[in-house]
C-alpha beads as a LAMMPS data file, in Angstrom:
LAMMPS data file: protein, C-alpha beads

231 atoms
230 bonds

1 atom types
1 bond types

-500.0 500.0 xlo xhi
-500.0 500.0 ylo yhi
-500.0 500.0 zlo zhi

Masses

1 110.0

Atoms # bond

1 1 1 -47.561 45.864 -44.221
2 1 1 -45.438 43.151 -45.811
3 1 1 -42.684 41.628 -43.722
4 1 1 -39.191 42.691 -44.699
5 1 1 -37.361 40.077 -46.756
6 1 1 -35.107 37.695 -44.823
7 1 1 -31.419 38.483 -44.902
8 1 1 -29.649 35.923 -47.039
9 1 1 -27.243 33.660 -45.077
10 1 1 -23.653 34.602 -45.597
11 1 1 -21.300 31.804 -46.581
12 1 1 -19.299 32.382 -43.421
13 1 1 -22.352 31.630 -41.256
14 1 1 -22.580 28.090 -42.608
15 1 1 -18.876 27.522 -42.114
16 1 1 -19.101 28.733 -38.529
17 1 1 -22.012 26.367 -37.801
18 1 1 -20.170 23.391 -39.251
19 1 1 -17.021 24.253 -37.288
20 1 1 -18.908 24.572 -33.967
21 1 1 -20.723 21.283 -34.508
22 1 1 -17.427 19.607 -35.363
23 1 1 -15.794 20.997 -32.215
24 1 1 -18.565 19.599 -30.018
25 1 1 -18.318 16.174 -31.588
26 1 1 -14.523 15.971 -31.422
27 1 1 -13.858 17.059 -27.828
28 1 1 -10.464 15.606 -26.769
29 1 1 -10.359 12.503 -24.579
30 1 1 -8.292 12.603 -21.396
31 1 1 -4.863 10.968 -21.429
32 1 1 -3.388 10.268 -17.978
33 1 1 0.327 10.065 -17.262
34 1 1 1.642 8.260 -14.172
35 1 1 5.264 9.291 -14.706
36 1 1 6.727 11.340 -11.844
37 1 1 7.435 11.528 -8.125
38 1 1 4.817 11.437 -5.354
39 1 1 4.385 11.648 -1.581
40 1 1 1.414 10.684 0.537
41 1 1 -0.089 9.067 3.597
42 1 1 -2.164 6.012 4.454
43 1 1 -4.323 4.416 7.153
44 1 1 -5.511 0.856 7.579
45 1 1 -5.389 -2.247 9.726
46 1 1 -3.130 -5.217 10.351
47 1 1 -3.187 -8.640 11.967
48 1 1 -0.591 -11.350 12.593
49 1 1 -1.051 -15.042 11.859
50 1 1 -1.885 -17.500 14.623
51 1 1 -0.308 -20.957 14.484
52 1 1 0.471 -23.931 16.679
53 1 1 3.939 -24.055 18.254
54 1 1 4.318 -27.708 19.290
55 1 1 0.910 -27.701 20.920
56 1 1 0.930 -24.034 21.994
57 1 1 -1.138 -21.550 20.004
58 1 1 0.651 -18.299 19.210
59 1 1 -1.893 -15.490 19.197
60 1 1 -2.317 -11.905 18.159
61 1 1 -3.634 -10.705 21.512
62 1 1 -5.185 -7.477 20.211
63 1 1 -6.851 -8.777 17.024
64 1 1 -7.029 -6.308 14.149
65 1 1 -5.192 -3.103 15.029
66 1 1 -4.954 0.285 13.386
67 1 1 -1.972 1.526 11.439
68 1 1 -1.053 4.792 9.759
69 1 1 1.954 6.120 7.937
70 1 1 3.601 7.851 5.019
71 1 1 4.960 6.844 1.616
72 1 1 7.046 8.340 -1.182
73 1 1 7.984 6.996 -4.568
74 1 1 8.294 7.438 -8.298
75 1 1 6.623 5.878 -11.352
76 1 1 7.454 5.674 -15.029
77 1 1 4.831 4.928 -17.668
78 1 1 5.461 3.482 -21.125
79 1 1 2.336 2.736 -23.111
80 1 1 -0.194 1.181 -20.751
81 1 1 2.459 -0.234 -18.405
82 1 1 3.778 1.464 -15.274
83 1 1 6.867 0.552 -13.230
84 1 1 8.153 2.277 -10.119
85 1 1 9.584 2.110 -6.615
86 1 1 8.187 3.151 -3.235
87 1 1 9.367 3.557 0.338
88 1 1 6.756 3.215 3.081
89 1 1 6.634 3.547 6.880
90 1 1 3.632 2.556 9.028
91 1 1 3.114 3.036 12.751
92 1 1 1.131 0.267 14.490
93 1 1 -1.185 0.597 17.465
94 1 1 -1.631 -2.124 20.069
95 1 1 0.664 -4.561 18.307
96 1 1 1.267 -7.230 20.959
97 1 1 1.817 -10.800 19.766
98 1 1 2.207 -13.377 22.502
99 1 1 3.069 -16.947 23.483
100 1 1 2.169 -18.347 26.901
101 1 1 4.443 -21.281 27.737
102 1 1 3.756 -23.970 30.351
103 1 1 4.744 -22.918 33.842
104 1 1 3.723 -19.276 33.412
105 1 1 6.454 -18.007 31.069
106 1 1 5.137 -15.297 28.715
107 1 1 6.803 -14.034 25.535
108 1 1 5.440 -10.818 23.948
109 1 1 6.450 -8.939 20.812
110 1 1 5.192 -5.362 20.602
111 1 1 5.526 -4.600 16.907
112 1 1 5.543 -0.804 16.853
113 1 1 6.144 -0.121 13.146
114 1 1 6.577 -1.662 9.707
115 1 1 8.663 -0.307 6.839
116 1 1 9.307 -1.419 3.279
117 1 1 11.197 -0.535 0.112
118 1 1 9.496 -2.144 -2.871
119 1 1 9.331 -2.142 -6.616
120 1 1 5.947 -2.173 -8.274
121 1 1 4.583 -2.848 -11.750
122 1 1 1.108 -2.351 -13.091
123 1 1 -1.298 -1.756 -15.946
124 1 1 -2.890 1.671 -16.446
125 1 1 -6.421 1.932 -17.822
126 1 1 -7.377 5.596 -18.058
127 1 1 -7.263 7.088 -14.555
128 1 1 -6.989 3.633 -12.908
129 1 1 -3.801 1.681 -12.186
130 1 1 -3.791 -2.002 -11.200
131 1 1 -0.450 -3.023 -9.684
132 1 1 1.543 -5.636 -7.792
133 1 1 4.506 -4.936 -5.534
134 1 1 7.317 -6.705 -3.686
135 1 1 10.600 -6.050 -1.913
136 1 1 12.388 -5.604 1.411
137 1 1 10.528 -5.291 4.746
138 1 1 11.632 -4.185 8.219
139 1 1 9.890 -4.507 11.597
140 1 1 10.405 -2.415 14.733
141 1 1 10.057 -4.973 17.550
142 1 1 10.103 -4.591 21.319
143 1 1 10.295 -8.119 22.737
144 1 1 10.077 -9.450 26.293
145 1 1 10.180 -12.761 28.100
146 1 1 8.815 -12.684 31.641
147 1 1 8.023 -15.041 34.487
148 1 1 5.597 -13.667 37.038
149 1 1 6.162 -10.228 35.548
150 1 1 9.954 -10.440 36.017
151 1 1 12.027 -9.960 32.813
152 1 1 14.245 -12.874 31.738
153 1 1 17.116 -13.165 29.257
154 1 1 16.367 -14.975 25.986
155 1 1 17.740 -15.468 22.473
156 1 1 16.442 -16.544 19.058
157 1 1 18.115 -18.418 16.235
158 1 1 17.661 -15.549 13.715
159 1 1 16.870 -11.873 13.365
160 1 1 13.162 -11.046 13.139
161 1 1 13.502 -7.462 11.915
162 1 1 14.398 -8.118 8.272
163 1 1 12.111 -9.866 5.794
164 1 1 10.190 -9.473 2.562
165 1 1 6.834 -8.073 1.522
166 1 1 4.440 -8.621 -1.382
167 1 1 1.111 -7.047 -2.223
168 1 1 -1.322 -5.722 -4.805
169 1 1 -3.732 -2.834 -5.158
170 1 1 -5.552 -0.318 -7.304
171 1 1 -4.841 3.417 -7.553
172 1 1 -7.139 6.032 -9.124
173 1 1 -6.127 9.501 -10.360
174 1 1 -9.223 11.505 -9.431
175 1 1 -7.828 15.022 -9.962
176 1 1 -4.740 16.708 -11.400
177 1 1 -1.795 15.736 -9.157
178 1 1 -3.937 13.648 -6.745
179 1 1 -4.543 9.902 -6.604
180 1 1 -6.148 7.529 -4.084
181 1 1 -5.314 3.859 -3.551
182 1 1 -6.423 0.711 -1.736
183 1 1 -3.951 -2.148 -1.296
184 1 1 -3.227 -5.400 0.486
185 1 1 0.337 -5.927 1.714
186 1 1 1.799 -9.005 3.386
187 1 1 4.985 -8.847 5.492
188 1 1 6.966 -12.016 6.264
189 1 1 9.926 -12.066 8.669
190 1 1 10.478 -15.806 8.540
191 1 1 10.258 -18.596 11.086
192 1 1 12.211 -18.336 14.300
193 1 1 12.794 -20.411 17.420
194 1 1 14.310 -19.993 20.871
195 1 1 17.911 -21.003 21.521
196 1 1 17.710 -19.735 25.130
197 1 1 16.353 -20.607 27.619
198 1 1 17.188 -24.178 26.629
199 1 1 13.835 -25.427 27.956
200 1 1 12.095 -23.559 25.080
201 1 1 14.173 -25.139 22.271
202 1 1 11.957 -28.265 21.913
203 1 1 8.910 -26.119 21.149
204 1 1 10.295 -25.447 17.665
205 1 1 9.849 -22.387 15.438
206 1 1 6.991 -19.965 14.816
207 1 1 6.289 -17.507 11.998
208 1 1 6.578 -13.733 12.398
209 1 1 4.363 -11.958 9.850
210 1 1 1.683 -9.312 9.283
211 1 1 -1.330 -9.016 6.954
212 1 1 -2.356 -5.416 6.227
213 1 1 -5.011 -3.547 4.242
214 1 1 -4.418 0.166 3.588
215 1 1 -6.139 3.132 1.985
216 1 1 -3.905 6.004 0.901
217 1 1 -3.766 9.405 -0.757
218 1 1 -0.863 10.635 -2.913
219 1 1 0.161 14.044 -4.197
220 1 1 1.916 13.679 -7.557
221 1 1 4.512 16.119 -8.853
222 1 1 3.292 15.742 -12.433
223 1 1 0.228 16.923 -14.377
224 1 1 -2.214 14.101 -13.850
225 1 1 -4.769 15.846 -16.072
226 1 1 -4.852 15.359 -19.880
227 1 1 -1.493 15.964 -21.507
228 1 1 -2.503 15.893 -25.184
229 1 1 -5.710 15.613 -27.130
230 1 1 -6.840 12.336 -28.665
231 1 1 -9.303 12.675 -31.578

Bonds

1 1 1 2
2 1 2 3
3 1 3 4
4 1 4 5
5 1 5 6
6 1 6 7
7 1 7 8
8 1 8 9
9 1 9 10
10 1 10 11
11 1 11 12
12 1 12 13
13 1 13 14
14 1 14 15
15 1 15 16
16 1 16 17
17 1 17 18
18 1 18 19
19 1 19 20
20 1 20 21
21 1 21 22
22 1 22 23
23 1 23 24
24 1 24 25
25 1 25 26
26 1 26 27
27 1 27 28
28 1 28 29
29 1 29 30
30 1 30 31
31 1 31 32
32 1 32 33
33 1 33 34
34 1 34 35
35 1 35 36
36 1 36 37
37 1 37 38
38 1 38 39
39 1 39 40
40 1 40 41
41 1 41 42
42 1 42 43
43 1 43 44
44 1 44 45
45 1 45 46
46 1 46 47
47 1 47 48
48 1 48 49
49 1 49 50
50 1 50 51
51 1 51 52
52 1 52 53
53 1 53 54
54 1 54 55
55 1 55 56
56 1 56 57
57 1 57 58
58 1 58 59
59 1 59 60
60 1 60 61
61 1 61 62
62 1 62 63
63 1 63 64
64 1 64 65
65 1 65 66
66 1 66 67
67 1 67 68
68 1 68 69
69 1 69 70
70 1 70 71
71 1 71 72
72 1 72 73
73 1 73 74
74 1 74 75
75 1 75 76
76 1 76 77
77 1 77 78
78 1 78 79
79 1 79 80
80 1 80 81
81 1 81 82
82 1 82 83
83 1 83 84
84 1 84 85
85 1 85 86
86 1 86 87
87 1 87 88
88 1 88 89
89 1 89 90
90 1 90 91
91 1 91 92
92 1 92 93
93 1 93 94
94 1 94 95
95 1 95 96
96 1 96 97
97 1 97 98
98 1 98 99
99 1 99 100
100 1 100 101
101 1 101 102
102 1 102 103
103 1 103 104
104 1 104 105
105 1 105 106
106 1 106 107
107 1 107 108
108 1 108 109
109 1 109 110
110 1 110 111
111 1 111 112
112 1 112 113
113 1 113 114
114 1 114 115
115 1 115 116
116 1 116 117
117 1 117 118
118 1 118 119
119 1 119 120
120 1 120 121
121 1 121 122
122 1 122 123
123 1 123 124
124 1 124 125
125 1 125 126
126 1 126 127
127 1 127 128
128 1 128 129
129 1 129 130
130 1 130 131
131 1 131 132
132 1 132 133
133 1 133 134
134 1 134 135
135 1 135 136
136 1 136 137
137 1 137 138
138 1 138 139
139 1 139 140
140 1 140 141
141 1 141 142
142 1 142 143
143 1 143 144
144 1 144 145
145 1 145 146
146 1 146 147
147 1 147 148
148 1 148 149
149 1 149 150
150 1 150 151
151 1 151 152
152 1 152 153
153 1 153 154
154 1 154 155
155 1 155 156
156 1 156 157
157 1 157 158
158 1 158 159
159 1 159 160
160 1 160 161
161 1 161 162
162 1 162 163
163 1 163 164
164 1 164 165
165 1 165 166
166 1 166 167
167 1 167 168
168 1 168 169
169 1 169 170
170 1 170 171
171 1 171 172
172 1 172 173
173 1 173 174
174 1 174 175
175 1 175 176
176 1 176 177
177 1 177 178
178 1 178 179
179 1 179 180
180 1 180 181
181 1 181 182
182 1 182 183
183 1 183 184
184 1 184 185
185 1 185 186
186 1 186 187
187 1 187 188
188 1 188 189
189 1 189 190
190 1 190 191
191 1 191 192
192 1 192 193
193 1 193 194
194 1 194 195
195 1 195 196
196 1 196 197
197 1 197 198
198 1 198 199
199 1 199 200
200 1 200 201
201 1 201 202
202 1 202 203
203 1 203 204
204 1 204 205
205 1 205 206
206 1 206 207
207 1 207 208
208 1 208 209
209 1 209 210
210 1 210 211
211 1 211 212
212 1 212 213
213 1 213 214
214 1 214 215
215 1 215 216
216 1 216 217
217 1 217 218
218 1 218 219
219 1 219 220
220 1 220 221
221 1 221 222
222 1 222 223
223 1 223 224
224 1 224 225
225 1 225 226
226 1 226 227
227 1 227 228
228 1 228 229
229 1 229 230
230 1 230 231
């Protein structure tokens, strides 16, 4: 028995095939938008500088110590550039910096927290954002001067709570409304010296600072997924 003749292709079939092939080839590329508000948290580590204070080495007695905290901010994107502002608060663990003076006098500074309000600017490349930041910094200090464990009165020539901070990092938008970041941030509260007791004045000034590295996660109140199609 002869095979039935093939059904001729309808013109619409060819058009449908061309349209489907075109759709597969021209799938839209993702466009990411960093504009909007965000909140998040971070963890990391910090360490203070060690330097010589007229022959006495100031030390970070606990080495690298853990930190953790929260942040909130807002960004605005124009083209590939992003500008914004962020407030951040970090709790520190084991943050004792010390100076042991001749005769058994011991000064300690338990830095319990760091805070900052900074501006930041960066360059967006797809889901990645490279940025630098800088602004105001604040330190929560609990300071003591003791002799044989007995507290003594003391005074410095300047406040060590207010300073500045600078840093840089990279942030990656890995899902709609979520981004992760890694950053380095340096806090500087200036150089300070004792004005009392008078016997400590000749030792000069020492720097109060903190080097930190943090990893964070942000929730963004904006659609981080593609906004429009690019063909």
